[in-house]
C-alpha positions in Angstrom: -80.7 39.9 16.6 -77.0 39.1 15.6 -75.7 35.9 17.1 -72.2 36.5 18.3 -69.4 34.0 18.7 -69.8 34.1 22.4 -73.5 33.3 22.1 -72.7 30.4 19.7 -70.2 29.1 22.3 -72.9 29.2 24.9 -75.3 27.4 22.6 -72.8 24.6 22.0 -72.1 24.4 25.8 -75.9 24.4 26.6 -76.4 21.7 24.0 -73.8 19.5 25.6 -75.4 20.2 29.0 -78.8 19.1 27.8 -77.2 16.0 26.3 -75.6 15.2 29.6 -78.9 15.6 31.5 -80.7 13.5 28.9 -78.3 10.8 29.4 -78.7 11.0 33.2 -82.5 10.8 32.8 -82.2 7.8 30.4 -80.0 6.0 33.0 -82.4 6.8 35.8 -85.4 5.8 33.8 -83.9 2.4 32.8 -82.7 1.8 36.4 -86.3 2.5 37.7 -87.8 0.1 35.2 -85.5 -2.7 36.0 -84.7 -2.4 39.7 -87.5 -0.2 41.0 -85.7 0.7 44.3 -83.0 2.8 42.7 -83.2 5.9 40.6 -85.1 9.2 41.1 -81.9 11.2 41.5 -82.8 13.8 39.0 -86.7 14.1 39.0 -89.1 12.0 41.1 -91.9 11.7 38.5 -91.0 9.1 35.8 -93.4 10.5 33.4 -91.8 14.1 33.5 -88.4 12.3 33.2 -89.6 10.5 30.1 -90.9 13.8 28.6 -87.6 15.5 29.3 -85.8 12.6 27.7 -87.9 12.8 24.4 -87.5 16.7 24.2 -83.7 16.2 24.8 -83.5 13.5 22.3 -85.4 15.6 19.8 -83.0 18.6 20.3 -80.0 16.4 20.1 -81.1 14.7 16.8 -82.3 18.0 15.2 -78.9 19.6 16.0 -77.0 16.6 14.7 -79.0 16.8 11.5 -78.2 20.6 11.4 -74.6 19.8 11.8 -74.6 17.5 8.8 -76.6 19.8 6.6 -75.3 23.2 7.7 -72.0 22.6 9.3 -70.9 26.2 8.5 -73.4 27.6 11.0 -71.5 26.2 13.8 -68.8 27.9 15.7 -66.7 24.8 16.1 -66.8 24.2 12.3 -65.8 27.8 11.8 -62.9 27.5 14.1 -61.7 24.4 12.4 -61.7 26.1 9.1 -59.8 29.1 10.6 -57.2 26.8 12.2 -56.7 24.9 8.9 -56.0 28.1 7.0 -53.9 29.5 9.9 -51.6 26.5 9.7 -51.4 26.7 5.8 -50.7 30.4 5.8 -48.3 30.2 8.8 -46.3 27.3 7.1 -46.1 29.1 3.9 -45.0 32.4 5.4 -42.4 30.6 7.6 -40.8 29.1 4.4 -40.5 32.7 3.1 -38.9 34.0 6.3 -36.5 31.1 6.4 -35.5 31.8 2.8 -34.9 35.4 3.8 -32.9 34.4 6.8 -30.7 32.1 4.6 -30.2 35.1 2.3 -28.9 37.2 5.2 -26.6 34.5 6.3 -25.2 34.2 2.7 -24.6 37.9 2.7 -22.7 37.6 6.0 -20.7 34.6 4.4 -21.7 32.3 7.2 -20.5 28.8 6.4 -22.8 25.8 5.9 -25.8 28.1 4.9 -28.4 26.5 2.8 -28.1 27.4 -0.9 -30.6 29.9 -2.1 -32.3 30.3 -5.6 -34.2 33.0 -7.5 -37.5 31.2 -7.1 -37.0 31.1 -3.3 -36.6 34.9 -3.2 -39.5 36.0 -5.5 -42.4 35.5 -3.1 -40.8 37.0 0.0 -41.7 40.6 -0.5 -45.2 39.8 -1.8 -45.9 37.7 1.4 -44.6 40.4 3.7 -46.6 43.1 1.9 -49.8 41.0 2.0 -49.4 40.7 5.8 -48.9 44.4 6.2 -51.8 45.4 4.0 -54.1 43.0 5.7 -53.1 43.9 9.3 -53.2 47.6 8.4 -56.8 47.3 7.1 -57.8 45.4 10.3 -56.0 48.0 12.5 -57.9 50.8 10.7 -61.2 49.2 11.4 -60.1 48.4 14.9 -60.6 44.7 14.4 -57.0 43.7 15.1 -56.6 41.3 18.1 -53.6 41.2 20.5 -51.9 38.2 18.7 -52.3 39.9 15.3 -50.9 43.2 16.8 -47.7 41.4 17.8 -47.2 39.7 14.4 -48.0 43.1 12.7 -45.4 44.9 14.8 -42.7 42.3 13.8 -43.7 42.6 10.1 -43.4 46.5 10.4 -40.0 46.1 12.1 -38.9 43.7 9.3 -40.0 46.0 6.6 -38.1 49.0 8.2 -35.0 47.0 8.6 -35.1 45.8 5.1 -35.3 49.3 3.9 -32.5 50.4 6.2 -30.3 47.6 5.0 -28.3 49.0 2.1 -26.4 47.1 -0.6 -24.4 49.5 -2.8 -26.9 52.4 -2.2 -29.9 50.4 -2.8 -32.0 48.9 0.1 -32.5 45.2 0.4 -36.2 45.8 0.4 -35.9 47.2 -3.1 -33.4 44.6 -4.2 -36.0 41.8 -3.6 -37.6 42.9 -6.8 -34.5 41.7 -8.6 -33.5 38.5 -6.8 -30.8 37.5 -9.3 -28.8 40.7 -8.4 -28.9 39.7 -4.7 -27.7 36.3 -5.4 -24.7 37.8 -7.5 -23.9 40.1 -4.5 -23.7 36.9 -2.3 -21.0 35.6 -4.7 -19.2 38.9 -4.9 -18.6 39.1 -1.1 -19.9 42.7 -0.9 -19.4 44.7 2.2 -22.5 45.0 4.5 -23.2 46.4 8.0 -23.0 43.5 10.4 -25.0 45.3 13.0 -28.0 45.8 10.7 -27.7 42.1 9.7 -27.7 41.0 13.3 -30.7 43.0 14.0 -32.5 41.7 11.0 -31.7 38.0 12.0 -33.1 38.8 15.6 -36.4 40.1 14.0 -36.6 37.1 11.7 -36.0 34.7 14.6 -38.9 36.2 16.5 -41.1 36.1 13.4 -40.3 32.5 12.6 -40.9 31.5 16.2 -44.3 33.2 16.1 -45.2 31.5 12.8 -44.1 28.1 14.0 -46.1 28.4 17.1 -49.2 28.4 14.9 -48.6 25.2 13.0 -45.9 23.1 14.7 -47.5 20.0 16.3 -47.9 20.1 20.1 -49.3 17.8 22.9 -53.0 17.5 23.1 -53.6 20.2 25.7 -51.5 22.8 24.0 -53.0 21.8 20.6 -56.5 22.3 22.2 -55.5 25.6 23.6 -54.2 26.9 20.3 -57.2 25.5 18.4 -59.5 27.6 20.7 -57.6 30.7 21.4 -54.9 31.3 18.7 -56.4 33.8 16.2 -53.2 35.1 14.7 -53.9 34.0 11.1 -56.7 32.5 9.0 -59.6 34.3 10.7 -62.6 35.1 8.8 -62.0 38.9 9.2 -58.5 38.5 7.9 -59.6 36.5 4.8 -62.4 39.0 4.0 -59.9 41.8 4.2 -57.5 39.9 1.8 -60.5 39.6 -0.7 -61.1 43.3 -0.4 -57.5 44.3 -0.8 -57.1 42.0 -3.8 -60.1 43.0 -5.7 -62.4 46.0 -6.1 -65.3 45.1 -3.8 -68.3 46.5 -2.0 -69.5 44.9 1.2 -73.1 45.3 2.6 -75.9 43.6 4.3 -79.1 42.5 2.5 -82.3 42.2 4.6 -83.9 38.9 4.4 -87.7 38.3 4.2 -88.0 38.2 8.0 -85.7 41.1 8.7 -82.4 39.2 9.3 -79.4 40.7 7.7 -77.4 38.6 5.2 -73.7 39.5 4.8 -72.8 40.0 1.2 -69.7 40.9 -0.9 -69.9 42.2 -4.4 -66.7 41.9 -6.5 -66.2 44.0 -9.6 -64.7 42.5 -12.6 -62.5 45.5 -13.2 -61.6 48.8 -11.5 -63.1 51.0 -14.3 -66.0 48.9 -15.5 -68.8 50.7 -13.5 -71.5 50.1 -16.2 -71.0 46.3 -16.4 -74.5 44.8 -16.1 -73.5 41.1 -16.0 -73.2 39.4 -12.6 -73.3 35.8 -11.1 -75.0 35.1 -7.8 -72.8 32.3 -6.4 -74.5 30.0 -3.9 -71.9 28.3 -1.6 -71.5 24.7 -0.5 -72.9 23.9 2.9 -69.6 24.1 4.6 -68.3 27.2 2.7 -67.8 30.8 3.6 -67.3 33.5 0.9 -64.3 34.8 2.8 -62.3 31.6 1.9 -63.7 31.1 -1.6 -60.6 32.7 -3.4 -58.4 29.9 -2.0 -61.0 27.1 -2.2 -62.2 27.4 -5.7 -61.4 28.7 -9.2 -64.7 30.6 -9.7 -63.6 34.1 -8.7 -60.8 34.0 -11.2 -63.0 32.3 -13.9 -65.9 34.9 -13.8 -63.7 38.0 -13.3 -61.5 37.1 -16.3 -64.7 37.0 -18.4 -65.8 40.4 -17.1 -68.6 39.0 -15.1 -69.1 40.6 -11.6 -69.5 38.2 -8.6 -72.2 38.4 -5.9 -71.0 36.3 -2.8 -73.0 35.8 0.4 -73.0 33.7 3.6 -76.1 31.8 4.4 -78.0 32.8 7.5 -76.2 31.7 10.7 -72.9 31.5 8.8 -70.2 34.1 10.1 -71.9 37.5 10.2 -75.2 36.6 8.6 -78.0 36.6 11.2 -80.5 33.9 12.0 -80.3 30.0 12.0 -80.1 28.1 8.7 -82.9 26.0 7.1 -83.7 25.5 3.4 -86.9 27.4 3.4 -85.4 30.6 4.8 -82.2 30.3 2.8 -84.2 30.2 -0.4 -86.2 33.2 0.6 -83.1 35.0 1.5 -81.8 34.1 -2.1 -84.9 35.6 -3.5 -84.3 38.9 -1.6 -80.7 38.9 -2.8 -81.7 38.4 -6.4 -84.2 41.3 -6.0 -81.5 43.5 -4.6 -79.0 42.7 -7.4 -81.5 43.5 -10.1 -83.0 46.6 -8.5 -80.1 48.1 -6.6 -77.1 47.0 -8.6 -78.9 47.4 -11.9 -77.8 44.0 -13.2 -79.6 42.9 -16.3 -77.7 39.7 -17.3 -77.8 37.4 -14.4 -76.2 33.9 -13.7 -77.2 31.6 -10.9 -74.3 29.3 -10.0 -74.7 26.9 -7.2 -72.2 24.3 -6.0 -73.2 21.3 -3.9 -75.9 22.5 -1.4 -75.8 25.9 -3.3 -77.1 24.0 -6.4 -80.3 23.5 -4.6 -80.6 27.1 -3.8 -79.7 28.1 -7.5 -82.2 25.7 -8.9 -84.9 27.3 -6.7 -83.9 30.8 -7.9 -84.0 29.5 -11.5 -87.6 28.5 -11.0 -88.9 31.6 -9.3 -86.7 34.3 -10.9 -85.5 35.2 -14.4 -81.9 34.6 -15.3 -79.8 34.2 -18.4 -78.1 31.0 -17.2 -78.6 28.5 -14.4 -75.4 26.4 -13.5 -76.1 23.5 -11.3 -72.6 22.4 -10.3 -72.0 19.0 -8.7 -75.2 19.1 -6.8 -77.8 16.7 -5.4 -81.5 16.1 -6.1 -82.6 16.4 -2.4 -81.0 16.1 1.0 -83.2 13.2 1.9 -82.0 11.3 -1.1 -78.3 11.7 0.1 -79.3 10.5 3.4 -81.0 7.4 1.8 -78.3 6.6 -0.6 -75.3 7.5 1.5 -76.6 6.2 4.9 -79.8 4.3 4.8 -83.6 4.6 4.3 -83.9 5.1 8.0 -81.7 8.2 8.0 -83.9 9.6 5.2 -87.0 8.7 7.3 -85.8 10.5 10.4 -84.7 13.5 8.3 -88.1 14.0 6.7 -89.9 13.3 9.9 -87.9 15.7 12.2 -87.3 18.5 9.7 -89.1 20.4 7.0 -85.8 21.1 5.2 -86.2 18.7 2.2 -86.6 20.1 -1.2 -86.7 18.5 -4.7 -84.2 20.4 -6.8 -84.8 18.3 -9.8 -88.4 19.6 -10.3 -87.2 23.1 -10.0 -84.4 22.5 -12.4 -86.7 21.0 -15.0 -89.2 23.9 -14.6 -86.5 26.6 -15.1 -87.0 28.1 -18.5 -83.6 29.7 -18.9 -80.4 28.3 -20.5 -79.2 25.8 -17.9 -76.1 23.6 -17.3 -75.8 20.5 -15.2 -72.3 19.5 -14.3 -71.6 16.1 -12.7 -68.7 13.8 -11.8 -70.1 10.3 -11.7 -67.4 9.3 -9.2 -68.1 12.3 -6.9 -66.6 11.3 -3.5 -69.2 13.4 -1.5 -72.5 13.1 -3.4 -73.4 9.4 -4.3 -74.3 9.1 -8.0 -77.8 7.9 -7.3 -78.6 11.1 -5.2 -77.2 13.4 -7.8 -79.3 16.0 -9.6 -78.7 14.4 -13.0 -80.3 11.1 -11.9 -83.4 12.7 -10.5 -83.8 15.1 -13.4 -83.7 12.0 -15.8 -86.5 10.5 -13.7 -88.6 13.8 -13.6 -88.4 14.1 -17.4 -89.2 10.5 -17.9 -92.3 10.8 -15.6 -93.5 14.0 -17.4 -93.1 12.5 -20.9 -94.3 8.9 -20.2 -96.6 9.7 -17.2 -99.8 9.7 -19.2 -102.5 9.0 -16.6 -100.1 10.0 -13.7 -99.8 13.5 -14.9 -102.3 14.8 -12.5 -100.5 13.3 -9.6 -99.4 15.7 -6.8 -95.8 14.4 -7.2 -95.3 16.1 -10.5 -96.0 19.5 -9.0 -93.5 21.7 -7.1 -95.4 22.5 -3.9 -94.5 24.7 -0.9 -97.5 23.5 1.1 -96.6 21.9 4.5 -97.8 18.5 5.4 -99.0 17.5 8.9 -97.0 15.3 11.2 -99.1 12.2 10.5 -98.9 12.7 6.8 -95.2 12.8 7.1 -95.3 9.7 9.2 -97.4 7.7 6.9 -95.6 8.9 3.7 -92.1 8.3 4.8 -92.2 5.1 6.7 -89.0 3.3 5.5 -90.6 0.0 4.4 -93.3 1.8 2.4 -91.9 3.1 -0.9 -92.7 6.6 -1.9 -95.5 7.1 -4.4 -93.1 8.8 -6.9 -90.7 5.8 -6.8 -93.6 3.4 -7.4 -94.9 5.5 -10.3 -91.5 5.5 -11.9 -91.2 1.7 -11.9 -94.8 1.2 -12.9 -94.4 3.5 -16.0 -91.1 1.9 -16.9 -92.5 -1.6 -16.7 -95.6 -0.7 -18.6 -94.1 1.6 -21.4 -90.6 0.2 -22.1 -90.0 -3.3 -20.7 -92.0 -5.4 -18.3 -90.4 -6.4 -14.9 -89.5 -9.9 -16.0 -87.9 -8.7 -19.3 -86.0 -6.0 -17.4 -84.7 -8.4 -14.8 -83.5 -10.9 -17.4 -82.0 -8.1 -19.4 -80.1 -6.9 -16.3 -78.9 -10.4 -15.2 -77.6 -11.0 -18.8 -75.4 -7.9 -18.6 -74.2 -9.0 -15.1 -73.1 -12.4 -16.4 -71.3 -10.9 -19.3 -69.5 -8.5 -17.0 -68.6 -11.4 -14.8 -67.0 -13.4 -17.6 -65.1 -10.2 -18.7 -63.7 -9.9 -15.2 -63.0 -13.6 -14.9 -61.1 -13.6 -18.2 -59.2 -10.5 -17.2 -60.4 -8.5 -20.2 -58.0 -5.8 -21.2 -59.6 -2.6 -19.8 -58.5 -0.2 -22.4 -60.7 2.8 -22.9 -61.9 3.0 -26.5 -61.4 6.2 -28.4 -64.8 7.3 -29.7 -65.3 9.0 -33.0 -65.4 12.9 -32.7 -68.8 13.3 -34.3 -71.9 11.3 -35.2 -71.4 11.7 -38.9 -69.4 8.4 -39.2 -72.2 6.6 -37.5 -75.1 8.3 -39.1 -75.2 6.7 -42.6 -74.5 3.2 -41.2 -77.2 3.6 -38.5 -79.9 4.9 -40.8 -79.3 1.9 -43.2 -79.5 -0.5 -40.2 -82.6 1.3 -38.9 -84.2 0.8 -42.4 -83.3 -2.9 -42.5 -84.6 -3.4 -38.9 -87.9 -1.8 -39.7 -88.4 -4.1 -42.7 -87.4 -7.2 -40.8 -88.9 -6.4 -37.4 -91.8 -8.9 -37.8 -89.4 -11.8 -38.4 -87.2 -11.1 -35.5 -86.9 -13.8 -33.0 -89.2 -13.4 -30.0 -87.2 -12.3 -26.9 -89.1 -14.8 -24.8 -87.8 -17.7 -26.9 -84.2 -17.2 -25.9 -83.3 -19.6 -23.1 -81.6 -18.2 -20.1 -79.7 -20.1 -17.4 -79.6 -18.6 -13.9 -76.3 -17.8 -12.1 -72.9 -16.7 -13.3 -70.6 -18.4 -15.7 -68.4 -21.2 -14.4 -65.3 -21.3 -16.5 -62.9 -24.2 -16.7 -59.1 -23.7 -16.9 -59.3 -24.7 -20.5 -62.0 -22.2 -21.4 -59.9 -19.4 -19.6 -57.0 -20.2 -22.0 -59.2 -20.4 -25.1 -57.9 -17.7 -27.4 -61.1 -17.5 -29.5 -63.2 -17.0 -26.4 -60.8 -14.4 -25.0 -60.7 -12.4 -28.3 -64.5 -12.6 -28.6 -64.9 -11.3 -25.1 -62.4 -8.5 -25.7 -64.4 -7.3 -28.8 -67.6 -7.4 -26.7 -65.9 -5.3 -24.1 -64.9 -2.8 -26.7 -68.5 -2.6 -28.0 -69.8 -2.1 -24.5 -67.3 0.7 -23.9 -68.7 2.3 -27.0 -72.2 2.4 -25.5 -71.4 5.8 -23.9 -74.0 8.2 -22.5 -73.4 11.2 -20.3 -69.7 10.0 -20.1 -70.8 6.6 -18.6 -70.2 3.4 -20.5 -72.1 0.1 -20.1 -69.1 -1.3 -18.5 -69.0 1.5 -15.9 -72.5 0.6 -14.7 -71.1 -2.7 -13.4 -67.6 -1.8 -12.5 -67.9 1.5 -10.7 -70.9 1.0 -8.4 -71.9 -1.4 -5.6 -74.0 -4.4 -6.6 -76.9 -3.1 -4.6 -76.9 0.1 -6.7 -76.4 -1.4 -10.1 -80.0 -1.9 -11.1 -81.0 1.7 -10.4 -77.8 2.9 -12.1 -78.6 0.6 -15.1 -82.1 2.2 -15.5 -80.6 5.7 -15.3 -78.1 4.7 -18.0 -80.7 3.3 -20.4 -82.8 6.5 -20.1 -79.7 8.7 -20.5 -79.0 7.2 -23.9 -82.1 8.6 -25.2 -82.4 11.8 -23.0 -78.9 13.1 -22.4 -77.0 11.7 -25.3 -73.3 11.1 -25.9 -70.6 13.5 -24.8 -67.2 11.7 -25.4 -64.7 12.8 -26.5 -65.5 16.0 -24.5 -63.1 18.2 -26.5 -65.4 18.1 -29.5 -68.4 19.7 -27.6 -67.0 23.2 -28.2 -65.1 22.2 -31.3 -68.1 21.0 -33.2 -70.6 23.2 -31.4 -72.5 20.2 -30.2 -75.6 21.2 -28.1 -77.8 18.7 -26.4 -79.8 17.9 -29.5 -76.6 17.0 -31.4 -75.4 14.9 -28.4 -78.8 13.0 -28.4 -78.4 12.3 -32.2 -74.8 11.2 -31.6 -76.0 8.7 -28.9 -78.8 7.3 -31.3 -76.3 6.9 -34.0 -73.8 5.2 -31.8 -76.4 3.1 -30.2 -77.6 1.6 -33.6 -74.1 1.3 -34.9 -72.9 -0.6 -31.9 -76.0 -3.0 -31.9 -75.0 -3.9 -35.6 -71.4 -4.5 -34.6 -72.4 -6.9 -31.9 -74.8 -8.7 -34.3 -72.0 -8.9 -36.8 -69.7 -10.2 -34.2 -72.2 -12.8 -33.1 -72.8 -13.9 -36.7 -69.0 -14.2 -37.5 -67.9 -16.0 -34.3 -70.9 -18.1 -33.3 -69.6 -21.2 -34.9 -66.1 -20.8 -33.1 -67.8 -20.8 -29.7 -69.1 -24.4 -29.4 -68.7 -24.8 -25.6 -71.6 -24.5 -23.2 -70.3 -21.3 -21.8 -69.8 -20.0 -25.4 -73.4 -20.9 -26.2 -74.6 -19.1 -23.1 -72.6 -16.0 -23.9 -74.1 -15.9 -27.4 -77.7 -16.3 -25.9 -77.0 -13.4 -23.4 -75.7 -11.1 -26.1 -78.7 -11.9 -28.3 -81.1 -11.1 -25.5 -79.3 -7.9 -24.7 -79.6 -6.8 -28.4 -83.2 -7.7 -28.6 -84.0 -5.9 -25.3 -82.1 -2.7 -26.4 -84.0 -2.6 -29.7 -87.2 -3.1 -27.9 -86.5 -0.2 -25.6 -85.5 2.0 -28.4 -88.7 1.3 -30.3 -90.9 1.7 -27.3 -89.2 4.9 -26.3 -89.5 6.5 -29.8 -93.1 5.3 -30.2 -94.2 6.7 -26.9 -92.6 10.1 -27.4 -94.2 10.3 -30.9 -97.5 9.7 -29.3 -96.8 12.5 -26.9 -96.0 14.9 -29.7 -99.2 13.9 -31.6 -101.3 14.2 -28.5 -99.3 16.7 -26.2 -100.3 17.0 -22.6 -100.5 20.2 -20.5 -96.9 19.6 -19.4 -95.4 18.6 -22.8 -93.7 21.1 -25.1 -96.1 22.1 -27.9 -94.4 21.1 -31.2 -96.2 20.7 -34.7 -96.1 17.0 -35.8 -97.7 17.1 -39.2 -94.5 15.7 -40.8 -94.6 12.0 -40.7 -91.1 11.3 -42.0 -88.9 9.3 -39.5 -86.0 11.8 -39.3 -88.1 14.8 -38.8 -90.2 13.0 -36.1 -87.0 12.1 -34.3 -85.8 15.6 -34.6 -88.9 16.8 -32.9 -88.4 14.3 -30.0 -85.0 15.8 -29.4 -86.3 19.3 -29.4 -89.1 18.6 -27.2 -86.7 17.3 -24.5 -84.1 20.0 -24.9 -85.9 22.6 -22.9 -86.2 20.3 -19.9 -82.7 18.8 -20.0 -80.5 21.9 -20.5 -76.9 21.1 -21.2 -74.6 18.5 -19.5 -71.0 18.8 -18.6 -69.3 15.5 -17.5 -66.5 16.3 -15.1 -63.5 14.4 -13.7 -62.4 16.6 -10.9 -64.3 15.1 -8.1 -66.5 17.2 -5.7 -64.2 20.0 -4.8 -61.5 19.9 -7.6 -61.0 22.4 -10.3 -62.0 21.9 -13.8 -59.4 20.9 -16.3 -58.8 22.9 -19.5 -61.2 20.9 -21.7 -64.0 21.2 -19.2 -63.4 24.9 -19.0 -63.7 25.2 -22.7 -67.0 23.3 -22.7 -68.3 25.6 -20.0 -67.1 28.7 -22.1 -69.0 27.3 -25.1 -72.2 27.1 -23.0 -71.6 30.6 -21.6 -71.3 31.8 -25.2 -74.4 30.0 -26.2 -76.3 31.5 -23.3 -75.2 35.0 -24.3 -73.5 35.9 -21.1 -70.0 36.2 -22.6 -68.7 37.4 -25.9 -65.4 36.5 -27.6 
């Protein structure tokens, strides 16, 4: 059954009433416990009161969680979006009407009239025509409310008056197509009919008053009344009609798995391209409606310009889609929609694009349905991970305990066999980095490739089976770490570096970052070379030398480390040799780039409590994701994931050599205690990096020679170093997909370079042709 706006209002009121009753019960219950002789003003039986309290508390918490996860399903959120757009549209239209008003005053030669320019007059006619077209369509469908009817009438009167207003045999309405001519008329003092001008100014005054009533600030009560009842502009129906008037569209309802009807809109790339068999199913963010998408993102323009049709849909419970949202039902709805697109719309080349929460839905589709491209755009690994990283482990615990909405997108992404893209801004203001899809995908691949004896563990399998309440309770108690997290650290400490080695490695990096900050190291971003060719010959020679001399390398445990940060004297802070040395170290650390993150970023862009986990992800990314800067060279040099991995390996080895050379050349010039500690820390870092590199390569080679049921089957007869390394890269490519580092935040638009990189991958996937 369709849930109407009125029903949603009643649900909201009922929820508030339940909350009020729960609070009364709580007060009464506490009063009875502490005072005994008071209370019992709601229900006489304390046990029943307590049960009602628990039920009410559960309903309240569950709805609070739903509000955070699926805010777009709430009427209050929808009204907030509608009001925001109403104010923006009214303010913009008001500016156009005031410019037209100034034009009329100029024609009447009224003194002290504001000067007008060509750019002020150009959008007037377009704005008026847009209102007329939208309101005409709503009127035809009998969806026009009384407020819109009044504004529609004013727009019609304005249009007719402009057509009746003649300037040298040509109407002012037509003259607006050539605004420079009108400005010239204003200067020539042409004769005009004052009565028509007066009538036009009266209409404009009424129209401006109506528009200003929508966005001009008012007192609290009037603001609340406008927020609830004013539906002149920005409504969902109006925005949908604007989409339908702007593009060739087809609107329909797709039946979900349980009979609920899902509201959908199909946008054709061109008017006469009926045989186009390419389409993208776009999965919205959790607060998004497809009706507002044209104003909120760039994706409609992006795909239509590349002749790719767009399939938009609202999640169940959003706007006119029936039902209440939860992850399980939304994913099944997505499967029904995918089946509809392929069978009814005859689409053969399919893209799954999901943004934020939609990335989770897109990853699920990529696992269970065939597609040409999966695009996971600025999304997270799981909702519980966002709760854990963004709030606390207790928030994650209650989310898992009270709902069955959690889903591991990383496993679905890894299991997707199609061409796939993962886009991420490491400084995303909405999704914390450690809860991003990229971090968990890195862990999933690490667990698969290095898991060994753990590969039969249930945590490696995507399962839809439900667990019991007590299983959930035992599994997600906040102070007991999850088994998958435990396995990750166990494998890391057993395969790459043990815990003590890892901690001393991490602390050494922290101390060096501290001295960089204390000496106010110049934070200039180093320009990285545009390909790995300049690193390759050097790194191969270093690799050869390192292999020959590996047995004579100083044991990492012999390096003495002192606890705590550096304490620099004023004399040391002014030491030019120390300052130059630290600046060179900073430049080398800045060159340790992987997935657009440098070693310096690990300690400068994240809270101290998060730095260790970010550091582990950073180290894995060097060997898994590769190096991506400068970004412009990805399409220019046709650098796929394998090439980026090779570039990271080459830069990794080259920068190790640079630091070793720097230590060798400057060691004698740093004879202070802190200088000695700095050298010791750098030597430890280099030795740990080499050890991780060798252990990583050795383990993956063993995996290639003895592949498990989850590893990619690749022949490994060739024992040469370079060919074995190439096989390592290829074995990971299918899991990783392609990575696009972004700098536009969570809701921003991609810049030109980022769009070019996306175009390159679209071309590689075969969904666009140039």
